[in-house]
N, C-alpha and C positions, 0 to 999 in steps of 0.2 A: 548368458545373456539373459536380464530380464526387460521387457515394455513393461510400464504400468503408465496406469493415469496417478500420478503422485504428483505433489508439488517440492518434494526435493527427490532429486536422484541418489543421493551420499546419502542422507538418513535411513533411503530403505536399503542402500549397500550396506551401512552399518547396520539395519536391523537383523536383513538375510547373513550376514558373515557370522554376527554371533549367537544366532539363534541355532544354523546350522554347524558352526564351527572352521568356516572356513573362512582362510585367507582373503584380505576386498582384494588383493590381485588377482582374485579367482571368479570376484563378482563385479559385474558391470550392469548397471542400469541407466534404461535410457527410458527417457519423456518428451520427446520432439514439440509432440501436439498433445496437451493434457484438455485442450477447454476448458468450458467452466468448473474449476474445483471448488470454490468458495467455501473453503475449508476442511471439505470431506476428506482431500489428500494431504493433508499436513502429516498423519499419523499412518504407519505401514496397516491397510486393512488386510482379510482372511482371504481375499483374494493370491494374496502374494505368498503366503505361504501355504496355500493348499498346489499353486503352480509349483512352486521350487520344490516341495514335497513329492511331488508326483514326477517332476524330471529329473532327480536324483534317484528317485525308487526306480525308474522304466527305463533310465539312461537316455531319454529323446527327449524331443523337443513337445512341450504339451500347449495347450491352451486353453484358459480356464475363461468361461463366458458365464456373467452372473444375470439373470433375470431383472427385469425394472423392481420386481416385488423384493427379490435378494437384495438388492440396492440399498432397500433400506433399512434393512436388518443390522448394518456395520454401526451405527449412530444416530444420535439424533440431537436436535437444540435440545437443552433441559429445559425440562419446566420450572417453574421460581413461583412461588408466592411471596408477595411483597407489600409490605406496609408502609406510605408515605405520611409524612405530618408534619404540613408547613404553618408558620406564627408567622402576621406581619402586620405592621402598623397600618392606619387606615388609608396614608397615601402610599401604601406600596412596598413599605420597606421592610424587606425579611429577618426576621428574628430569631427564627428556628427553624430547621430542616431536620427532620428526622424519616432518616431511610433503611428498612431493614429489611432484608431478602433470605429466605428458606427455599434452598436449588435442591435438588436431587441430584445423586451419585449413584453407581452400583455397590454390588457387594464387594466388588472385587479392588476395588480402586476409587479414591478420592479427588474426581473430576473438580476441580474449581475453577471459576470465572470471576472477575471483574465486573460486578455487577451494580453494585451501592458507590462505587470513588467520585463517580462521576458527578454524583450529588453532592461533594464538596468542594468542586472545583467550577460548578456553572456559572455560579453566582456570589455575590458578598452576602454573606452572614456570619455573624459571629458564634453561634449554637447551632454545633452539626454534632448530629450525634450516626455514627452509621453500625450495621451489623448486619452479619452474616453466616448462615449454618449451613451446614449439609445434611442430608437426610438418606438414608442408606434404601433404594429400594431392588426390588428383583426385575432390574431391566438390565439391556445392555450399557458400558458406560455411554457417556453421551459424547459430543465429537465439538468442537470449533465450529462455527458456523458466522459466516460474516454478518455483523462485525460481534466475537464471542461480547458478551454481557453488554456492551453497548447497548444492541438493540433494545433488549428490554430492559435494564436500567435505565437508560436516559427516557427513554420511552414510556416511562413512571413518571420520574420526576417530571415531565412536560405536562402529562394529563392534569398530574396536580397543582403545575404553577394556572393552567387554562381555567382550573375549578377557582382555584384561590381569584385570578384575573375578575371572574364574575362574580365572584360575594364581594368584591372591592367596587364594581361597579368600575373597570378598570379593563382599557385594551391590553390586550395579551403582550403586546409588541411592548407598551409603554411599561407594564409590568418586569418585561427582561432589562431593560435598559436603565428603569430604576435602580435594579440592581447589577449592573455591569461592572466589573471587575478586572484588571489588569494585572491581578496576581491571585496563585495559586494558594489559597488560604491555609488548605488541608495539610501541606508542606511548607507553608511558609516562604514559596517560589515564586520569583516575577516569570511569566511567561517568553519563551525564547521569543517569539513574536506572537502577536493577537491582531485579526483585520475582522474579529466577528463584527465588531460597529458598524464598518462599512457593509459587511455582508447582509448586516439590516437592514441598512439604509438603500442600497441597490435594489435587493429584492424584493421589498416593500414598493419601492417606486416604481419596480416592472409589472406587478404584479398588480398596483391600483390599489392597496392595505387602507389608505386613507381614506376610501369610501366604503369601509366596513361599518354596517351598523352594530351598536353593542348588544341590543337584544337579540337572543337565540329566536330561530323561525319566523323572523324578519324580512328575508327574503326571500324570492319564490320564482319560478317561471313557469309557467302552464301549470301542470299537477306535481312539479316536484319543486320541495324545498331547496334552497342553493345553501351552502355554507362553507366559510371561509375559515380556513386556521392555518396555523404557524408552528413553527418548530426550532428551537435549536439542537444543531448537531457536534458534536465534537469527538477524535479520535487519536491516536497516539501517533505523534512524528519518530519514527524510529530508523536509525540507523546502527548497523550490525557489520561484523566483518567480512571480508571478504578478498579472493585472489582473483585477478585478469591479465590475459594473455595478450598482446598485439604483436601480429606477423604482417610486415610488408614484403611483398612479394616483388620480384626484379619488373613485373610487368604492371604494376603500380598498384596491385589490387590490395587490400589491407583485410587480415582476418582477424577479429577478436576475439576471445572464448573465455567462458566462464560456466560452471555449470549451474547456471541459474535456470529459472522455468517459466515459462508463459502459460499461464493460466488464463488466455484473451486478455489480459490488460495490456497488450503489445511491448512485452518486453523484447523481441526480435526488433521490432521498430525503433525503439527509443535508445536501444541499446545500439545499434546502426548508427542513428541519428547524433548521438553524444560523441562517438569515436570520428564519425565523418565529419563535424564542427569542429573537434580537439584537430584534427590532420589537414582539415583545410580540403578534402577531397569531396568528390560529388558523391552522391547518397548509392548509388548504382556501382561503385567501386568498393563498396565494404559490406563483408558479410561477419555478422555476430553466431556464434555459435553456442549453442547454450544444450540442456536436455540429455545429458551422460554426464555419467559419473566421475569418467575419469580426467574431464575436465578442472579447470584450477577451482579450486573450494569457493564454494557459494553458499549461503545459508537457506534455510526453508523460505520459497515465496510463502511467506504470509503477513499480515500484520499494517499492509499496504508499504513495505521498505522498501521494495525491492529498487528504485529507482533510484532513491538514496545510497542504497549501499552497492551494489554490482555497478551504479551509473556512475557511481564515485570510481569507484576500483578500474572500470574501464578508463576516464576520464585520465586516473592516473597514468596506467599503463598508455596511452597515447603522448601525454606529456614528457614520459622515460624514452620513448621512442623519437620523438621530437630533437630531445636533448642529445641521443646516440645520434643522430642523424645531423646536426649542426658539427657534431666532433669529426664526424668522418670529412665534413664540408669543408672544415678549418684545415683538416691534415690534408688535403689535396693541393700539391705543389700548385702557385702559378692562380688559383681559386681565389673570386672578388669578395671571399669569406673570409679570408686570412686572418685580419686585422679588425674583426668586429666581437662583437660578443653575443649570448643568447638573444638578449634583451632588442639586438637591431635587427632581429630576424622575423619574419613571420609564415606560415604555411597557409597558403592561399590556391584554390583552383587545382592543386597536385603538382604548384612550384615550392620551392623555399628561396625567398627571395628576402629584400631588404627595405624595410620600412620607410627608410628617409628617399630609395632610389629604388620603385619597384621594377625597375628594366633589370637591374640585375639580381639575375634569377636561377637558380637550375630545376628542371622538374626531377621528381622522387624516383622514376627509372634511371635515369640521367645519371643522377645521385650513385645510387646503387652500380650501374654499369662501369663508373668510372673508379668506386672503389673494390672492385671486381667482388661484388657479392651478389648473391643468388636470393638471398632473405634477411632479413633483419628483425629479430623477436627480442620484445621486451616484458619484463611479468613485475606486477604491485600487488602489493597486500595492502589493502583500507584497515587500517586499524583505528577508531573511531577514540576522539577525544572524551574519555571517559569521565576525568575528572574535571574537563569545562561543561560538557552536559550536564551534572549533576545538579549544577548553577542555577539549573532552569527547569521549569517543567514544558517539556517539549510536544505540543497538540495543532492540529488542524481543527479548524471552525466552522460551521458552516449556518445557513440560515435557510428554510425552506419553506414555502409559503404553499396552500393547497387550494385548489374550490373542489367541493366535493359536491354531486345534486343526489335528494333521496327521494325515489317516488315510494311513498308510505304506503297507498292500495297493492301496489305490485311487490313492494320490499325488494326494489332495486335500487345498488347503487353506483353511481358510478363519477370516477376522479376524473375531470375535465379539462382541468389546469393544474399545471405546478410549474412555481418559477424556485429555480433552488441559487445560491450563491455559496462558493466552495474557495475559503483561505486555504489554498492546498501547496502552498509555496510558487515554485517556479516551475510552470506550465510546460513541458520539454515538447510536447506535440499535442498542441490544440485538438485535431481533429479524434483524435485518441481517448484524449481528456474529455472531451464533446462526449464520445460515445459511453464512455464509463459513467457519465453524470446520468446520461437520457437511459442509459440499462438500468 
């Protein structure tokens, strides 16, 4: 039994079972509390190997502790050398984009990130050339750090867009709106959804962007220069496959399980909220179990895909549980649900009741008691509709506006104000989503 800071208990179990020749039923990996992982826990690191080696050799429990310095030796964000060229008409219409990157990898494996692809998706432009090459260096293999590739790839393009805006004597936001696109031209696909224009408008209004002068070094407060800047953000909207289990107990408690991971993004909270909403239960009656490789299969927690993936599996398990409970109610003689169908009922406040006549209801514990059941369980496998997904480029978008103050004499830089507008799809938990953006 292994306890580790990993973004996937099942991925680590697969690694251990293959490296050490153990059957997977002899290995259990638990990661109930991970904290911030930010990509560093996507792949097994060497503390896992060392701990298992020592435990098998000594046949006893072993604890491996890394110093803070050692924690920085198992990977790093890869360095890149990037070249960006933009050509535009005087009215701001982009005519060509060139973005080439040279990225580092190790001598032992080719670590690849998607650094330049964003430059073919963010703006409308007929002529785009992208290039990506690797250089082998005498360093440990780089690792994923949030968000891999996009953090430095989008940054490079956005800096170039600002320099182009300055050259054209054009507002940076106006330049981006001039080249706005509803289509991913690199792949000739529409976006599944795109609310970036609304992000621009709302964030600019909140920030007060219309008061920004075009000339650099034209705003000052006391001894500090004041700069206002903005940038566009984009990331993939991913959905993978996952399983989930939902168990309703005789006392009305609902336990939902999946081998998911919480890396500080609120997985415990959001999955419980999804299950509670689906089953019409108060949140305190729902427990979500995660962080154990013996639970139903879940993907690695990475790429901001967990809510869309595991959350959909949780909702699917709860919907199957609803159908099961409804069948139980219909099978009971003399019950008022005998001549109804599933669409006629709803699950609200721990009851199953008729929509048209809420007085006709039964509590879920009473239903289980009448059916002589101590627990009812349903499982669900989420398989994304790949054929449908391939028809679209699925992305989230954002607009970020920032105020920065610089004291040239002291060399100090202060970020004093940031306004972000993020089109992240359906927000499941406003509080945890707000915490994510603030972080």
